[in-house]
One Martini backbone bead per residue (centre of mass of N, CA, C, O) as a GRO file, in nm:
protein
  485
    1MET     BB    1 -14.519  -9.371  -3.076
    2THR     BB    2 -14.432  -9.072  -3.098
    3ILE     BB    3 -14.335  -8.823  -3.277
    4SER     BB    4 -14.129  -8.693  -3.083
    5GLY     BB    5 -13.980  -8.963  -3.023
    6ALA     BB    6 -13.892  -9.016  -3.315
    7LEU     BB    7 -13.730  -8.753  -3.340
    8HIS     BB    8 -13.537  -8.796  -3.103
    9ASN     BB    9 -13.405  -9.057  -3.212
   10ALA     BB   10 -13.302  -8.945  -3.473
   11LEU     BB   11 -13.116  -8.732  -3.352
   12THR     BB   12 -12.934  -8.922  -3.198
   13GLY     BB   13 -12.847  -9.081  -3.451
   14LEU     BB   14 -12.715  -8.845  -3.599
   15ASN     BB   15 -12.503  -8.782  -3.382
   16ALA     BB   16 -12.372  -9.065  -3.399
   17ASN     BB   17 -12.299  -9.048  -3.694
   18THR     BB   18 -12.124  -8.804  -3.691
   19ARG     BB   19 -11.911  -8.919  -3.489
   20ALA     BB   20 -11.836  -9.164  -3.660
   21ALA     BB   21 -11.746  -9.020  -3.913
   22HIS     BB   22 -11.514  -8.867  -3.778
   23LEU     BB   23 -11.354  -9.118  -3.680
   24VAL     BB   24 -11.310  -9.246  -3.957
   25SER     BB   25 -11.154  -9.009  -4.094
   26ASN     BB   26 -10.931  -9.003  -3.874
   27ASN     BB   27 -10.825  -9.291  -3.927
   28VAL     BB   28 -10.762  -9.260  -4.237
   29ALA     BB   29 -10.558  -9.018  -4.200
   30ASN     BB   30 -10.385  -9.200  -3.965
   31ALA     BB   31 -10.274  -9.487  -4.082
   32MET     BB   32  -9.951  -9.375  -4.085
   33THR     BB   33  -9.934  -9.298  -3.783
   34GLU     BB   34  -9.723  -9.283  -3.530
   35GLY     BB   35  -9.905  -9.383  -3.238
   36TYR     BB   36 -10.175  -9.446  -3.350
   37GLY     BB   37 -10.511  -9.498  -3.244
   38ALA     BB   38 -10.780  -9.652  -3.300
   39ARG     BB   39 -11.117  -9.544  -3.332
   40SER     BB   40 -11.418  -9.595  -3.127
   41LEU     BB   41 -11.749  -9.617  -3.072
   42GLU     BB   42 -11.953  -9.578  -2.785
   43LEU     BB   43 -12.265  -9.738  -2.740
   44SER     BB   44 -12.612  -9.685  -2.623
   45SER     BB   45 -12.915  -9.737  -2.485
   46ARG     BB   46 -13.186  -9.530  -2.432
   47ASN     BB   47 -13.381  -9.452  -2.129
   48LEU     BB   48 -13.726  -9.331  -2.060
   49GLY     BB   49 -13.929  -9.465  -1.842
   50GLY     BB   50 -13.866  -9.757  -1.991
   51ALA     BB   51 -13.829  -9.614  -2.264
   52PRO     BB   52 -13.713  -9.570  -2.555
   53SER     BB   53 -13.436  -9.297  -2.627
   54GLY     BB   54 -13.223  -9.393  -2.816
   55VAL     BB   55 -12.880  -9.285  -2.844
   56ALA     BB   56 -12.567  -9.321  -2.674
   57VAL     BB   57 -12.264  -9.152  -2.613
   58GLU     BB   58 -12.009  -9.269  -2.416
   59GLY     BB   59 -11.747  -9.279  -2.622
   60VAL     BB   60 -11.396  -9.323  -2.678
   61ARG     BB   61 -11.202  -9.573  -2.830
   62ARG     BB   62 -10.858  -9.686  -2.781
   63ASN     BB   63 -10.698  -9.906  -3.007
   64VAL     BB   64 -10.450 -10.093  -2.826
   65ASP     BB   65 -10.165 -10.308  -2.792
   66GLU     BB   66  -9.982 -10.309  -2.529
   67ILE     BB   67  -9.815 -10.567  -2.536
   68LEU     BB   68  -9.693 -10.508  -2.819
   69VAL     BB   69  -9.568 -10.235  -2.762
   70GLY     BB   70  -9.386 -10.336  -2.537
   71GLU     BB   71  -9.222 -10.535  -2.716
   72ARG     BB   72  -9.121 -10.317  -2.916
   73ARG     BB   73  -8.964 -10.148  -2.704
   74LEU     BB   74  -8.761 -10.372  -2.628
   75SER     BB   75  -8.654 -10.390  -2.917
   76ASP     BB   76  -8.545 -10.102  -2.944
   77ALA     BB   77  -8.334 -10.143  -2.722
   78ALA     BB   78  -8.181 -10.377  -2.852
   79ILE     BB   79  -8.084 -10.206  -3.100
   80GLY     BB   80  -7.932  -9.992  -2.943
   81HIS     BB   81  -7.734 -10.183  -2.816
   82SER     BB   82  -7.606 -10.340  -3.056
   83SER     BB   83  -7.535 -10.098  -3.243
   84THR     BB   84  -7.330  -9.962  -3.057
   85ARG     BB   85  -7.135 -10.198  -3.031
   86SER     BB   86  -7.086 -10.249  -3.340
   87GLY     BB   87  -6.979  -9.973  -3.406
   88PHE     BB   88  -6.719  -9.987  -3.243
   89LEU     BB   89  -6.601 -10.250  -3.357
   90ALA     BB   90  -6.591 -10.158  -3.649
   91GLY     BB   91  -6.401  -9.908  -3.595
   92LEU     BB   92  -6.167 -10.079  -3.489
   93GLU     BB   93  -6.122 -10.259  -3.717
   94LYS     BB   94  -6.057 -10.024  -3.915
   95ALA     BB   95  -5.808  -9.909  -3.754
   96LEU     BB   96  -5.647 -10.178  -3.783
   97GLY     BB   97  -5.692 -10.352  -4.018
   98THR     BB   98  -5.642 -10.551  -4.278
   99PRO     BB   99  -5.396 -10.743  -4.419
  100ASP     BB  100  -5.463 -10.629  -4.724
  101GLN     BB  101  -5.373 -10.366  -4.592
  102PRO     BB  102  -5.098 -10.158  -4.594
  103GLY     BB  103  -5.221  -9.969  -4.344
  104SER     BB  104  -5.206 -10.179  -4.151
  105LEU     BB  105  -5.065 -10.342  -3.903
  106SER     BB  106  -4.977 -10.587  -4.072
  107GLY     BB  107  -4.866 -10.423  -4.300
  108ARG     BB  108  -4.650 -10.262  -4.130
  109LEU     BB  109  -4.494 -10.522  -4.046
  110ALA     BB  110  -4.428 -10.609  -4.335
  111GLN     BB  111  -4.263 -10.361  -4.413
  112PHE     BB  112  -4.055 -10.382  -4.187
  113GLU     BB  113  -3.945 -10.659  -4.277
  114ALA     BB  114  -3.868 -10.587  -4.563
  115ALA     BB  115  -3.672 -10.356  -4.494
  116LEU     BB  116  -3.476 -10.533  -4.328
  117THR     BB  117  -3.416 -10.732  -4.567
  118GLU     BB  118  -3.298 -10.522  -4.748
  119ALA     BB  119  -3.071 -10.420  -4.538
  120ALA     BB  120  -2.930 -10.696  -4.523
  121VAL     BB  121  -2.837 -10.707  -4.814
  122ARG     BB  122  -2.781 -10.373  -4.782
  123PRO     BB  123  -2.591 -10.245  -4.525
  124ASP     BB  124  -2.458  -9.991  -4.687
  125SER     BB  125  -2.748  -9.874  -4.721
  126GLU     BB  126  -2.898  -9.578  -4.623
  127ALA     BB  127  -3.175  -9.611  -4.763
  128ALA     BB  128  -3.248  -9.889  -4.629
  129LEU     BB  129  -3.231  -9.783  -4.336
  130ASN     BB  130  -3.449  -9.556  -4.375
  131ALA     BB  131  -3.674  -9.753  -4.445
  132SER     BB  132  -3.669  -9.899  -4.170
  133LEU     BB  133  -3.730  -9.654  -3.990
  134ASN     BB  134  -3.997  -9.577  -4.123
  135ALA     BB  135  -4.144  -9.841  -4.069
  136ALA     BB  136  -4.119  -9.825  -3.761
  137LYS     BB  137  -4.281  -9.549  -3.742
  138ASN     BB  138  -4.546  -9.670  -3.869
  139VAL     BB  139  -4.606  -9.864  -3.643
  140VAL     BB  140  -4.626  -9.659  -3.417
  141SER     BB  141  -4.841  -9.475  -3.555
  142HIS     BB  142  -5.065  -9.689  -3.566
  143ILE     BB  143  -5.083  -9.762  -3.258
  144LYS     BB  144  -5.152  -9.458  -3.182
  145ALA     BB  145  -5.405  -9.425  -3.356
  146THR     BB  146  -5.565  -9.653  -3.226
  147SER     BB  147  -5.568  -9.534  -2.944
  148ASP     BB  148  -5.709  -9.268  -3.022
  149HIS     BB  149  -5.962  -9.405  -3.117
  150ILE     BB  150  -6.047  -9.530  -2.849
  151GLN     BB  151  -6.068  -9.264  -2.697
  152ALA     BB  152  -6.265  -9.123  -2.894
  153ALA     BB  153  -6.492  -9.337  -2.826
  154ARG     BB  154  -6.517  -9.270  -2.530
  155LEU     BB  155  -6.588  -8.975  -2.558
  156SER     BB  156  -6.838  -9.014  -2.738
  157ALA     BB  157  -6.990  -9.190  -2.527
  158ASP     BB  158  -6.994  -8.973  -2.307
  159SER     BB  159  -7.165  -8.765  -2.473
  160ALA     BB  160  -7.409  -8.961  -2.523
  161ILE     BB  161  -7.490  -8.985  -2.232
  162ALA     BB  162  -7.561  -8.692  -2.184
  163GLN     BB  163  -7.771  -8.669  -2.399
  164GLU     BB  164  -7.959  -8.906  -2.297
  165VAL     BB  165  -8.017  -8.799  -2.020
  166GLY     BB  166  -8.157  -8.535  -2.122
  167GLN     BB  167  -8.374  -8.688  -2.284
  168LEU     BB  168  -8.499  -8.834  -2.048
  169ASN     BB  169  -8.573  -8.600  -1.864
  170GLN     BB  170  -8.761  -8.459  -2.080
  171GLY     BB  171  -8.945  -8.704  -2.146
  172LEU     BB  172  -9.062  -8.749  -1.858
  173GLU     BB  173  -9.185  -8.469  -1.840
  174ASP     BB  174  -9.378  -8.500  -2.082
  175VAL     BB  175  -9.539  -8.744  -1.973
  176GLN     BB  176  -9.635  -8.613  -1.722
  177ASN     BB  177  -9.797  -8.382  -1.858
  178LEU     BB  178  -9.988  -8.575  -2.006
  179ASN     BB  179 -10.110  -8.709  -1.774
  180VAL     BB  180 -10.249  -8.467  -1.660
  181LYS     BB  181 -10.417  -8.404  -1.914
  182ILE     BB  182 -10.566  -8.676  -1.929
  183GLN     BB  183 -10.699  -8.666  -1.652
  184ALA     BB  184 -10.851  -8.411  -1.699
  185ALA     BB  185 -11.022  -8.497  -1.947
  186MET     BB  186 -11.167  -8.734  -1.806
  187ALA     BB  187 -11.298  -8.562  -1.574
  188ARG     BB  188 -11.461  -8.381  -1.819
  189GLY     BB  189 -11.532  -8.592  -2.072
  190ALA     BB  190 -11.304  -8.600  -2.259
  191ASP     BB  191 -11.102  -8.679  -2.526
  192PRO     BB  192 -10.767  -8.843  -2.480
  193SER     BB  193 -10.646  -8.970  -2.750
  194GLY     BB  194 -10.450  -8.755  -2.852
  195LEU     BB  195 -10.267  -8.757  -2.590
  196MET     BB  196 -10.201  -9.069  -2.606
  197ASP     BB  197 -10.039  -9.037  -2.866
  198GLN     BB  198  -9.826  -8.848  -2.754
  199ARG     BB  199  -9.729  -9.043  -2.530
  200GLN     BB  200  -9.646  -9.276  -2.713
  201GLN     BB  201  -9.423  -9.104  -2.861
  202ALA     BB  202  -9.258  -9.028  -2.611
  203ILE     BB  203  -9.190  -9.324  -2.524
  204ASP     BB  204  -9.070  -9.423  -2.789
  205ALA     BB  205  -8.820  -9.210  -2.788
  206LEU     BB  206  -8.696  -9.382  -2.519
  207SER     BB  207  -8.674  -9.700  -2.573
  208SER     BB  208  -8.369  -9.710  -2.693
  209ILE     BB  209  -8.222  -9.624  -2.426
  210VAL     BB  210  -8.445  -9.769  -2.246
  211PRO     BB  211  -8.605 -10.027  -2.116
  212ILE     BB  212  -8.963 -10.009  -2.117
  213LYS     BB  213  -9.240 -10.018  -1.873
  214GLN     BB  214  -9.582 -10.005  -1.873
  215VAL     BB  215  -9.807  -9.870  -1.610
  216PRO     BB  216 -10.101  -9.852  -1.504
  217ARG     BB  217 -10.309  -9.582  -1.383
  218ASP     BB  218 -10.510  -9.372  -1.253
  219GLY     BB  219 -10.668  -9.161  -1.486
  220GLY     BB  220 -10.478  -9.257  -1.738
  221ARG     BB  221 -10.215  -9.307  -1.620
  222VAL     BB  222  -9.856  -9.364  -1.607
  223ALA     BB  223  -9.593  -9.583  -1.563
  224LEU     BB  224  -9.221  -9.608  -1.550
  225ILE     BB  225  -9.017  -9.897  -1.612
  226SER     BB  226  -8.747 -10.056  -1.605
  227ALA     BB  227  -8.634 -10.370  -1.677
  228GLY     BB  228  -8.431 -10.334  -1.407
  229GLY     BB  229  -8.635 -10.154  -1.180
  230ALA     BB  230  -8.645  -9.850  -1.249
  231ILE     BB  231  -8.799  -9.565  -1.153
  232LEU     BB  232  -8.902  -9.308  -1.379
  233LEU     BB  233  -9.231  -9.313  -1.340
  234ASP     BB  234  -9.445  -9.208  -1.045
  235GLY     BB  235  -9.605  -8.903  -1.035
  236LYS     BB  236  -9.288  -8.854  -1.088
  237PRO     BB  237  -9.002  -8.782  -1.221
  238ALA     BB  238  -8.699  -8.869  -1.260
  239LYS     BB  239  -8.349  -8.800  -1.181
  240LEU     BB  240  -8.086  -8.769  -1.398
  241GLU     BB  241  -7.719  -8.794  -1.351
  242PHE     BB  242  -7.436  -8.649  -1.545
  243SER     BB  243  -7.082  -8.609  -1.612
  244THR     BB  244  -6.887  -8.468  -1.833
  245VAL     BB  245  -6.608  -8.461  -2.059
  246ASN     BB  246  -6.326  -8.345  -2.270
  247LEU     BB  247  -6.123  -8.582  -2.173
  248ILE     BB  248  -5.961  -8.906  -2.268
  249VAL     BB  249  -5.770  -9.147  -2.111
  250PRO     BB  250  -5.658  -9.448  -2.025
  251GLU     BB  251  -5.635  -9.389  -1.707
  252MET     BB  252  -5.947  -9.338  -1.725
  253THR     BB  253  -6.203  -9.403  -1.486
  254GLN     BB  254  -6.473  -9.495  -1.288
  255ALA     BB  255  -6.333  -9.641  -1.055
  256GLY     BB  256  -6.119  -9.399  -1.016
  257GLY     BB  257  -6.305  -9.113  -1.064
  258ALA     BB  258  -6.273  -8.971  -1.356
  259LEU     BB  259  -6.563  -9.091  -1.417
  260SER     BB  260  -6.886  -9.083  -1.466
  261GLY     BB  261  -7.173  -9.169  -1.337
  262LEU     BB  262  -7.506  -9.291  -1.251
  263THR     BB  263  -7.798  -9.118  -1.145
  264ILE     BB  264  -8.115  -9.182  -0.945
  265ASN     BB  265  -8.207  -8.974  -0.728
  266GLY     BB  266  -7.899  -8.995  -0.601
  267GLN     BB  267  -7.853  -9.294  -0.706
  268SER     BB  268  -7.647  -9.522  -0.772
  269VAL     BB  269  -7.552  -9.692  -1.082
  270ASP     BB  270  -7.497  -9.999  -1.220
  271THR     BB  271  -7.317 -10.009  -1.548
  272SER     BB  272  -7.165 -10.314  -1.553
  273SER     BB  273  -7.425 -10.478  -1.541
  274ASN     BB  274  -7.663 -10.706  -1.658
  275ARG     BB  275  -7.846 -10.601  -1.394
  276SER     BB  276  -7.900 -10.336  -1.456
  277ALA     BB  277  -8.130 -10.079  -1.457
  278ILE     BB  278  -8.021 -10.002  -1.778
  279SER     BB  279  -8.019 -10.247  -1.923
  280GLY     BB  280  -8.049 -10.291  -2.308
  281GLY     BB  281  -7.956 -10.007  -2.416
  282SER     BB  282  -7.777  -9.744  -2.529
  283LEU     BB  283  -7.681  -9.643  -2.261
  284ALA     BB  284  -7.538  -9.902  -2.170
  285ALA     BB  285  -7.356  -9.920  -2.414
  286HIS     BB  286  -7.194  -9.663  -2.363
  287PHE     BB  287  -7.073  -9.764  -2.108
  288GLU     BB  288  -6.939 -10.017  -2.227
  289VAL     BB  289  -6.750  -9.861  -2.414
  290ARG     BB  290  -6.611  -9.684  -2.204
  291ASP     BB  291  -6.554  -9.923  -1.961
  292GLU     BB  292  -6.495 -10.191  -2.148
  293LEU     BB  293  -6.437 -10.230  -2.451
  294ALA     BB  294  -6.209  -9.998  -2.473
  295VAL     BB  295  -6.043 -10.096  -2.241
  296THR     BB  296  -5.974 -10.377  -2.349
  297ALA     BB  297  -5.848 -10.272  -2.618
  298GLN     BB  298  -5.612 -10.121  -2.478
  299GLU     BB  299  -5.490 -10.366  -2.340
  300GLN     BB  300  -5.427 -10.514  -2.603
  301LEU     BB  301  -5.251 -10.292  -2.731
  302ASP     BB  302  -5.050 -10.284  -2.498
  303GLY     BB  303  -4.965 -10.578  -2.520
  304PHE     BB  304  -4.850 -10.556  -2.796
  305ALA     BB  305  -4.644 -10.332  -2.742
  306ARG     BB  306  -4.488 -10.496  -2.532
  307ASN     BB  307  -4.401 -10.718  -2.722
  308LEU     BB  308  -4.234 -10.540  -2.909
  309VAL     BB  309  -4.042 -10.413  -2.702
  310GLU     BB  310  -3.929 -10.689  -2.572
  311ARG     BB  311  -3.791 -10.796  -2.817
  312PHE     BB  312  -3.584 -10.533  -2.849
  313GLN     BB  313  -3.494 -10.550  -2.526
  314ASP     BB  314  -3.323 -10.789  -2.554
  315PRO     BB  315  -2.997 -10.844  -2.460
  316ALA     BB  316  -2.929 -11.063  -2.683
  317LEU     BB  317  -2.950 -10.868  -2.939
  318ASP     BB  318  -2.763 -10.622  -2.807
  319ALA     BB  319  -2.439 -10.570  -2.701
  320THR     BB  320  -2.419 -10.244  -2.706
  321ARG     BB  321  -2.599 -10.225  -2.474
  322ALA     BB  322  -2.688 -10.112  -2.188
  323PRO     BB  323  -2.792 -10.202  -1.899
  324GLY     BB  324  -3.144 -10.110  -1.929
  325ALA     BB  325  -3.169 -10.025  -2.198
  326PRO     BB  326  -3.322  -9.938  -2.474
  327GLY     BB  327  -3.458 -10.023  -2.755
  328LEU     BB  328  -3.598  -9.960  -3.050
  329PHE     BB  329  -3.844  -9.974  -2.859
  330THR     BB  330  -4.004  -9.734  -2.659
  331ASP     BB  331  -4.085  -9.551  -2.341
  332ALA     BB  332  -4.045  -9.252  -2.405
  333GLY     BB  333  -3.713  -9.344  -2.433
  334LEU     BB  334  -3.750  -9.579  -2.244
  335ALA     BB  335  -3.757  -9.838  -2.063
  336PHE     BB  336  -3.948 -10.096  -1.994
  337ASP     BB  337  -4.214 -10.125  -1.736
  338PRO     BB  338  -4.443 -10.351  -1.633
  339VAL     BB  339  -4.594 -10.142  -1.417
  340ASP     BB  340  -4.628  -9.938  -1.693
  341GLU     BB  341  -4.847 -10.027  -1.928
  342VAL     BB  342  -5.044  -9.818  -1.928
  343ALA     BB  343  -5.041  -9.652  -2.227
  344LEU     BB  344  -4.810  -9.744  -2.405
  345SER     BB  345  -4.919  -9.692  -2.704
  346THR     BB  346  -4.884  -9.365  -2.650
  347ARG     BB  347  -4.554  -9.390  -2.589
  348LEU     BB  348  -4.450  -9.498  -2.847
  349THR     BB  349  -4.110  -9.529  -2.962
  350VAL     BB  350  -3.824  -9.457  -3.134
  351ASN     BB  351  -3.509  -9.458  -3.105
  352ALA     BB  352  -3.299  -9.186  -3.110
  353ALA     BB  353  -3.026  -9.321  -3.194
  354VAL     BB  354  -3.157  -9.378  -3.507
  355ASP     BB  355  -3.267  -9.070  -3.527
  356PRO     BB  356  -3.178  -8.786  -3.700
  357SER     BB  357  -3.425  -8.604  -3.588
  358GLN     BB  358  -3.299  -8.681  -3.271
  359GLY     BB  359  -2.967  -8.706  -3.305
  360GLY     BB  360  -2.907  -8.951  -3.463
  361VAL     BB  361  -2.807  -9.261  -3.626
  362ILE     BB  362  -2.855  -9.496  -3.876
  363TRP     BB  363  -2.621  -9.714  -3.822
  364ARG     BB  364  -2.743  -9.834  -3.549
  365LEU     BB  365  -2.915 -10.058  -3.696
  366ARG     BB  366  -2.651 -10.219  -3.770
  367ASP     BB  367  -2.436 -10.178  -3.506
  368GLY     BB  368  -2.592 -10.048  -3.264
  369LEU     BB  369  -2.717  -9.850  -3.020
  370GLY     BB  370  -2.419  -9.835  -2.852
  371ALA     BB  371  -2.259  -9.730  -3.077
  372ALA     BB  372  -1.989  -9.498  -3.145
  373VAL     BB  373  -1.914  -9.631  -3.416
  374PRO     BB  374  -1.879  -9.741  -3.720
  375GLY     BB  375  -1.889 -10.027  -3.873
  376ASN     BB  376  -1.932 -10.286  -4.077
  377VAL     BB  377  -2.104 -10.235  -4.378
  378GLY     BB  378  -2.133 -10.562  -4.426
  379ASN     BB  379  -2.290 -10.609  -4.153
  380SER     BB  380  -2.605 -10.813  -4.102
  381GLN     BB  381  -2.665 -10.953  -3.830
  382LEU     BB  382  -2.855 -10.759  -3.671
  383LEU     BB  383  -3.075 -10.747  -3.879
  384ASN     BB  384  -3.137 -11.049  -3.883
  385ASP     BB  385  -3.208 -11.061  -3.578
  386LYS     BB  386  -3.455 -10.885  -3.611
  387ILE     BB  387  -3.616 -11.064  -3.787
  388GLU     BB  388  -3.619 -11.301  -3.594
  389VAL     BB  389  -3.769 -11.150  -3.359
  390LEU     BB  390  -4.030 -11.110  -3.520
  391ASN     BB  391  -4.067 -11.447  -3.575
  392THR     BB  392  -4.066 -11.527  -3.285
  393PRO     BB  393  -4.224 -11.720  -3.073
  394ILE     BB  394  -4.426 -11.546  -2.835
  395THR     BB  395  -4.565 -11.488  -2.540
  396ALA     BB  396  -4.798 -11.301  -2.413
  397ALA     BB  397  -4.805 -11.113  -2.104
  398SER     BB  398  -5.058 -10.954  -2.222
  399GLY     BB  399  -5.406 -10.872  -2.321
  400GLY     BB  400  -5.556 -11.171  -2.343
  401PHE     BB  401  -5.405 -11.373  -2.484
  402SER     BB  402  -5.306 -11.642  -2.580
  403SER     BB  403  -5.066 -11.902  -2.485
  404THR     BB  404  -4.978 -11.895  -2.752
  405ALA     BB  405  -4.723 -11.859  -2.959
  406ARG     BB  406  -4.606 -11.560  -3.129
  407SER     BB  407  -4.560 -11.362  -3.364
  408THR     BB  408  -4.603 -11.048  -3.451
  409ALA     BB  409  -4.807 -11.116  -3.680
  410GLY     BB  410  -4.978 -11.313  -3.509
  411LEU     BB  411  -5.065 -11.110  -3.299
  412ALA     BB  412  -5.204 -10.909  -3.489
  413ALA     BB  413  -5.412 -11.127  -3.586
  414ASP     BB  414  -5.539 -11.181  -3.307
  415LEU     BB  415  -5.639 -10.887  -3.252
  416LEU     BB  416  -5.826 -10.878  -3.501
  417ASN     BB  417  -5.996 -11.133  -3.440
  418ILE     BB  418  -6.128 -11.043  -3.185
  419VAL     BB  419  -6.271 -10.800  -3.306
  420ALA     BB  420  -6.420 -10.947  -3.546
  421SER     BB  421  -6.571 -11.148  -3.372
  422GLY     BB  422  -6.734 -10.943  -3.212
  423ARG     BB  423  -6.862 -10.801  -3.440
  424GLU     BB  424  -7.007 -11.043  -3.563
  425GLN     BB  425  -7.184 -11.107  -3.326
  426MET     BB  426  -7.326 -10.832  -3.323
  427ASP     BB  427  -7.442 -10.843  -3.602
  428THR     BB  428  -7.616 -11.090  -3.552
  429ARG     BB  429  -7.775 -10.956  -3.323
  430LEU     BB  430  -7.877 -10.710  -3.505
  431SER     BB  431  -8.029 -10.873  -3.706
  432PHE     BB  432  -8.227 -11.003  -3.515
  433ASP     BB  433  -8.338 -10.742  -3.378
  434THR     BB  434  -8.439 -10.621  -3.655
  435ALA     BB  435  -8.634 -10.845  -3.736
  436GLN     BB  436  -8.809 -10.843  -3.481
  437ASN     BB  437  -8.892 -10.544  -3.507
  438ASP     BB  438  -9.034 -10.565  -3.779
  439SER     BB  439  -9.247 -10.777  -3.687
  440LEU     BB  440  -9.371 -10.599  -3.473
  441ARG     BB  441  -9.453 -10.359  -3.646
  442GLN     BB  442  -9.640 -10.520  -3.831
  443MET     BB  443  -9.829 -10.604  -3.613
  444GLU     BB  444  -9.901 -10.326  -3.524
  445LEU     BB  445 -10.018 -10.230  -3.788
  446SER     BB  446 -10.243 -10.464  -3.804
  447HIS     BB  447 -10.370 -10.318  -3.532
  448GLY     BB  448 -10.462 -10.087  -3.673
  449VAL     BB  449 -10.567  -9.937  -3.943
  450ASP     BB  450 -10.848 -10.043  -4.150
  451THR     BB  451 -10.949  -9.907  -4.429
  452ASP     BB  452 -11.156 -10.107  -4.531
  453ALA     BB  453 -11.326 -10.116  -4.277
  454GLU     BB  454 -11.380  -9.821  -4.263
  455MET     BB  455 -11.534  -9.794  -4.538
  456GLN     BB  456 -11.760  -9.981  -4.453
  457LYS     BB  457 -11.851  -9.817  -4.212
  458LEU     BB  458 -11.923  -9.565  -4.372
  459MET     BB  459 -12.159  -9.695  -4.530
  460MET     BB  460 -12.327  -9.747  -4.277
  461ILE     BB  461 -12.349  -9.468  -4.181
  462GLU     BB  462 -12.482  -9.353  -4.428
  463GLN     BB  463 -12.744  -9.527  -4.399
  464ALA     BB  464 -12.813  -9.436  -4.114
  465PHE     BB  465 -12.848  -9.144  -4.184
  466ALA     BB  466 -13.073  -9.179  -4.391
  467ALA     BB  467 -13.273  -9.301  -4.198
  468ASN     BB  468 -13.289  -9.070  -3.995
  469ALA     BB  469 -13.367  -8.855  -4.200
  470GLN     BB  470 -13.638  -8.996  -4.290
  471VAL     BB  471 -13.773  -8.984  -4.008
  472ILE     BB  472 -13.777  -8.676  -3.999
  473THR     BB  473 -13.928  -8.628  -4.260
  474THR     BB  474 -14.184  -8.793  -4.171
  475ALA     BB  475 -14.243  -8.627  -3.915
  476ASP     BB  476 -14.285  -8.351  -4.067
  477GLU     BB  477 -14.521  -8.444  -4.238
  478MET     BB  478 -14.712  -8.521  -4.015
  479MET     BB  479 -14.716  -8.236  -3.877
  480GLN     BB  480 -14.824  -8.090  -4.130
  481LEU     BB  481 -15.083  -8.249  -4.149
  482ILE     BB  482 -15.201  -8.181  -3.876
  483LEU     BB  483 -15.189  -7.871  -3.906
  484GLY     BB  484 -15.388  -7.891  -4.174
  485LEU     BB  485 -15.668  -7.973  -4.027
   0.00000   0.00000   0.00000
């Protein structure tokens, strides 16, 4: 080997050592960076005219387990889905309240029964009758507040859908822009690893909204397809469209056209099916809350309100009422009609005939809603009958309750149990999804930057650098010696 050949080999080695040291330092600096793929240098032996001619830097490899990243992204979507559903059910359970809470639905009913019992003991006491009226109003207020909570949750879900659709559209645009930059960098021989890190972070930011599968394309580009089969990005980003509203009431549904559905590139997407193109992420869960979970909860609450109204609307309870007249609990002041059950809980009121604030008189609680004049102040029969009506087992006519007859308190307990059971199931699912996600993230980190290995690699680079430098020094000394002859 000639002196110039040895010098050339050493210089190529120094260049490779410099690039390798830069990659190692970059790896160590980004050991905790989300979405960072550890870099490694790809080297090959150079030959010139059949003779060895140093080392060639072929490029930089970004080491990422794409299969593991894909599994973790699907896990992100599962958490987004279960946490959204669990949050709604937990809020509804809190709105209903547990039986040990005085302000709960069960607690309000217990207070109403206790007030009626006290009034039956002292039917001549106006204070006891007023306490019964206030307790009845509290039951109505709680049912209305729960209905308001349900509709507020639907409106919040509607707003969240609009926000996430906007985030998806912007995110897909960002990924496409990075695709173009990566392709251009690879075409001119530049290292696109940094751009790939940014692209992975951009896709990760979308993964909890919709479960995303990444498919490689030519030139370092990727396509994005939802787990349900919707093409979100392939050459150009899909356009998702959704229209939000400012108010939601129980009568408003997507099926009825009052609420917006989702379109992808102008094509309607079924958001109600488990096989929906967007199923599995937080976006699908928000649709489920708005169009399924909350609607079902409203139907159950309306069914409970109907059961309460019909108990006190029974003609056998109060002989003073005219045929078809409303009972103690009314549908906006009128008698309840079964064909108009939707949103009954929002229209529920106490009969104005017993409410002094609405022009009624309190003694009608004792003497009958249709009584023209006060009766015997010592007669507690009607008050006792109302207590019995509360406790009589009756099968709910609607709301999806079991066919077993229940008292009013029992039906309230059933309503809470349905919600609590659903919440517990979703909490269990969320715990599983979270544990799985944590495991996948740990596995992903274990495939990331190994700082111990990187430091060992740096020591080897240092030794190689010193060896190449020594070759250059020796070659210089030889050339100086020759020149000095």
